[in-house]
C-alpha positions in Angstrom: 40.1 62.4 18.9 39.6 60.6 15.8 41.3 62.9 13.0 39.7 62.4 9.3 39.1 64.4 6.2 36.0 66.1 7.4 38.1 68.2 10.2 39.3 70.4 7.5 38.5 73.0 5.0 38.6 73.0 1.3 40.9 75.4 1.6 43.1 73.7 4.1 43.1 70.0 2.1 44.3 72.1 -1.2 47.1 73.7 0.6 48.4 70.2 1.9 47.1 67.9 -1.3 49.9 66.2 -3.1 50.4 67.6 -7.0 49.5 64.1 -8.1 45.9 64.3 -6.7 42.3 66.1 -7.5 40.7 67.6 -4.4 38.3 64.7 -5.0 41.0 62.1 -5.0 43.0 63.1 -2.1 39.5 63.4 -0.1 38.7 60.0 -1.3 41.8 58.3 0.4 41.5 60.5 3.5 37.8 58.9 4.1 38.9 55.3 2.8 41.9 55.1 5.2 41.2 57.4 7.8 41.6 54.8 10.8 44.7 53.0 9.2 46.4 56.8 8.8 45.4 58.3 11.7 47.5 55.1 13.6 50.1 55.5 11.0 50.2 59.3 11.9 50.8 58.5 15.8 53.1 56.1 15.2 55.2 58.7 13.1 55.5 60.6 15.9 54.3 63.7 13.7 53.4 65.6 16.0 56.7 66.6 17.6 58.1 68.3 14.4 54.3 70.3 14.1 53.5 68.0 11.2 49.5 68.1 10.8 47.7 65.0 10.3 46.6 65.8 6.6 50.1 67.0 5.7 51.6 63.4 7.0 48.7 62.0 4.9 49.5 63.7 1.8 53.1 62.5 1.9 51.7 58.9 2.4 49.5 59.7 -0.4 52.3 60.6 -2.6 54.2 57.4 -1.4 51.2 55.0 -2.1 50.6 57.1 -5.8 54.4 56.9 -6.8 54.6 52.8 -5.1 51.3 51.6 -6.8 51.0 54.1 -10.0 47.5 55.2 -9.7 45.8 58.4 -8.1 43.3 56.1 -6.3 46.1 53.4 -5.0 44.2 49.8 -4.8 43.2 48.7 -1.1 44.5 45.5 -1.7 48.3 45.7 -0.3 48.4 49.0 1.0 48.0 48.6 4.9 51.3 46.2 4.2 52.9 48.7 2.0 52.5 51.8 4.9 53.1 49.3 7.8 56.8 48.9 6.1 57.2 52.4 5.5 60.0 54.1 7.8 57.5 56.8 9.1 59.3 58.6 11.6 62.0 59.1 8.7 58.8 60.2 6.6 57.8 62.7 9.2 60.9 64.0 9.4 61.6 64.8 6.2 57.8 66.4 5.7 58.8 68.4 8.6 62.3 69.6 6.8 60.0 70.4 3.6 58.1 72.3 5.4 61.0 74.5 7.1 60.6 73.7 10.4 63.5 74.7 12.3 63.6 71.9 15.1 63.6 69.4 12.2 66.6 71.2 10.8 68.6 71.2 13.9 67.8 67.5 14.6 68.9 66.4 11.0 72.1 68.7 10.9 73.1 66.7 14.4 72.2 63.1 13.2 73.0 63.3 9.3 74.9 66.0 8.5 78.7 63.7 10.2 77.3 60.6 8.1 76.6 62.6 4.4 80.2 64.6 5.1 81.7 60.9 5.8 79.8 59.4 2.6 81.1 62.1 0.8 84.6 61.6 1.6 84.4 58.0 0.9 82.6 58.4 -2.7 85.2 61.4 -3.5 88.4 59.5 -2.2 91.4 60.5 -0.5 92.6 64.0 -0.9 89.4 65.3 -2.1 88.1 67.0 1.2 87.2 70.3 -0.8 85.4 68.5 -3.4 83.2 66.2 -0.8 82.6 69.3 1.1 81.2 71.0 -1.9 79.2 67.2 -2.6 77.7 67.6 0.7 76.8 71.1 0.5 75.2 70.9 -2.7 73.0 68.2 -1.6 71.8 70.1 1.4 70.9 73.3 -0.7 68.5 71.2 -3.0 67.0 69.3 0.3 66.4 73.0 1.6 64.6 73.9 -2.1 67.5 75.6 -3.9 68.5 74.7 -7.1 72.1 73.6 -7.9 73.0 77.4 -9.1 71.4 78.4 -5.8 67.8 79.9 -6.9 64.6 78.8 -5.2 62.7 75.9 -7.2 59.5 74.9 -6.9 59.8 71.5 -5.4 62.6 70.4 -3.0 64.3 67.0 -3.3 62.5 65.9 0.0 59.5 65.2 -2.5 61.0 62.2 -4.4 61.8 60.6 -0.4 58.9 58.0 -0.2 60.2 56.4 3.0 60.6 53.3 1.7 64.5 53.5 3.2 65.9 55.4 6.2 66.2 58.8 5.2 70.1 59.2 5.5 70.3 55.7 3.7 68.5 57.2 0.7 70.6 60.6 1.2 73.6 58.0 0.6 72.6 56.8 -2.4 71.6 60.4 -4.1 75.0 61.7 -2.9 76.7 59.1 -4.9 74.4 59.6 -7.7 75.3 63.6 -7.9 79.0 62.5 -7.9 78.1 60.2 -11.1 76.2 62.9 -12.6 79.1 65.5 -12.1 82.0 63.2 -13.6 79.6 62.6 -16.6 78.9 66.6 -17.5 83.2 67.1 -16.9 83.7 64.2 -19.3 81.1 65.6 -21.8 83.0 69.1 -21.8 86.4 67.6 -22.3 87.6 67.8 -25.7 87.0 64.1 -27.6 90.8 63.5 -28.0 91.9 63.8 -24.7 92.3 60.8 -22.8 90.6 60.5 -19.2 93.0 60.3 -16.7 94.0 57.8 -14.3 92.7 59.4 -11.3 89.1 60.5 -12.9 88.7 57.2 -14.1 89.0 55.7 -10.8 86.7 58.5 -9.1 84.0 57.6 -11.6 84.6 53.9 -10.8 84.5 55.0 -7.0 81.3 56.7 -7.6 79.6 54.3 -9.6 80.4 51.4 -7.0 79.4 53.7 -4.0 76.1 54.1 -5.8 75.6 50.5 -7.5 77.0 48.3 -5.2 75.0 49.0 -2.2 71.9 47.8 -3.9 73.8 44.6 -5.7 74.9 43.8 -2.3 71.0 44.5 -0.9 69.7 42.3 -4.2 72.2 39.5 -3.7 71.9 39.5 0.3 68.4 39.7 1.3 66.9 37.4 -0.1 69.3 35.1 1.4 68.1 36.8 4.7 64.2 36.5 4.1 64.8 32.7 3.0 66.8 32.1 6.5 64.4 33.9 8.7 61.7 31.9 7.2 63.2 28.6 7.5 64.0 29.7 11.1 61.0 30.6 11.7 59.2 27.3 10.6 61.6 25.4 12.6 60.1 26.6 15.9 57.7 25.3 18.0 54.1 25.9 17.4 53.5 27.8 20.9 56.7 30.0 20.3 55.4 31.2 16.8 52.5 31.8 18.3 54.5 34.2 21.0 55.5 36.2 18.3 52.7 36.4 16.4 50.6 37.9 19.5 53.6 40.3 20.0 55.0 41.6 16.5 52.1 40.7 14.1 48.8 41.5 16.7 50.8 44.1 18.6 49.7 42.7 21.9 51.4 44.4 24.9 53.5 41.6 27.1 51.1 42.3 30.1 48.2 41.3 27.5 49.8 38.1 26.5 51.4 37.2 30.2 47.3 37.3 31.1 46.5 35.1 28.1 49.0 32.6 28.7 48.3 32.7 32.5 52.1 33.9 33.4 53.9 36.6 35.1 54.7 39.4 32.6 58.5 38.8 33.3 58.0 35.1 31.9 56.6 36.1 29.1 59.2 38.8 28.3 62.2 36.4 29.4 60.7 33.6 26.9 60.5 36.4 24.1 64.0 37.5 24.3 64.9 33.5 24.5 63.1 33.1 21.1 64.8 36.2 19.7 68.4 35.0 20.7 67.4 31.7 19.1 66.2 32.8 15.9 69.5 35.0 15.5 71.7 31.9 16.2 69.3 29.8 13.6 69.4 32.7 11.0 73.2 33.5 11.1 73.9 29.5 10.7 71.5 29.2 8.2 73.4 31.8 6.6 76.6 30.6 7.1 75.7 27.1 5.9 74.4 28.1 2.4 71.8 25.9 1.0 71.2 22.4 -1.4 69.8 22.5 -4.4 66.0 21.3 -3.8 62.8 21.8 -6.3 64.8 23.0 -9.4 66.6 25.6 -7.7 70.4 25.9 -7.6 72.4 25.8 -3.9 73.7 28.6 -2.5 77.4 29.1 -0.8 77.6 30.1 2.5 78.2 33.5 3.6 81.4 34.5 5.0 81.2 36.3 8.4 81.6 39.3 6.6 78.9 39.2 4.6 76.7 38.0 7.2 77.4 41.2 9.2 76.6 43.1 6.3 73.5 41.2 5.4 72.1 41.8 9.1 73.2 45.6 8.8 71.2 46.1 6.0 68.1 44.7 7.3 68.3 46.9 10.3 69.0 49.8 8.0 66.2 50.2 5.7 64.4 46.3 5.3 61.0 45.5 6.0 60.2 41.5 6.3 56.7 40.5 6.6 56.9 38.7 9.4 52.9 38.2 9.3 53.0 36.2 6.1 55.4 33.8 7.4 53.4 33.9 10.6 50.2 33.7 9.0 51.3 30.1 7.3 52.3 28.4 10.1 49.4 30.1 12.3 47.4 27.3 14.2 43.6 27.8 14.7 42.3 28.6 18.0 44.2 29.4 21.0 47.1 28.0 22.1 48.9 28.1 25.7 52.1 26.8 25.2 52.7 25.7 28.8 
């Protein structure tokens, strides 16, 4: 059954409507993108947490308004933006915001150990109590309490828009909270007091945790994008078509096998082989580096550690626009590739 804005009474719409929107703007958004929103809702598996269609649409709307800076996001580019979001994490955040007990149980199981480990890394050796305090204060903010413990109108989760994985975003917030605390403590110290070496080291460590993650991504992910583009361009046309059918057009292996008149297992093995070949090509390109061309400076090859980090970042919270690369090498008409 299709879900759309006409199914909701005005009172229900107002209760879930994001604060950035008027009733008419949010209703227009629901009507304009009903089919897309339904598909995203199903992909996010939001019903697992009893998040309603309109609640999830409101979160998507808030994300789009934040990204495009308009109460009526432009139709151009919005679908690719939504498709690149971490939808399941966005649905989980929505459920956490509404106080879903199963969602909080899942969050504590999956994320709490990671955040405690991150807090210990940020605070450093010997700071177990401070690390626990840092992590616990973050949980309180996620739950909708301010740093004094009072209930506040907005949850920290209102600022999660799904552009990265939830745990990655929380690690960055955790590091920034520690930086903020160190800065506040420095402002309270007498002006003639010199910061201690341990205080300075803690500040540097927290800054490094919050900033170096982003600096590394800025440096490494463009290199990965270039290597993937190069590897895709080097593939034979039938193999690019197979990738496009499966990853861009969303066809199943059974559908692809029927179209190419082969067994489904054959199509599956071929796809696995292409993926292995692509990974090898990408890793080789990253290790090799690139020569200067077309006015662009050359780049040295990456170390094995940098290559692993690069791939980890990609798996963690990076979306690569595969469709545009494959479209650039698209083949008109039907190609069987046999």
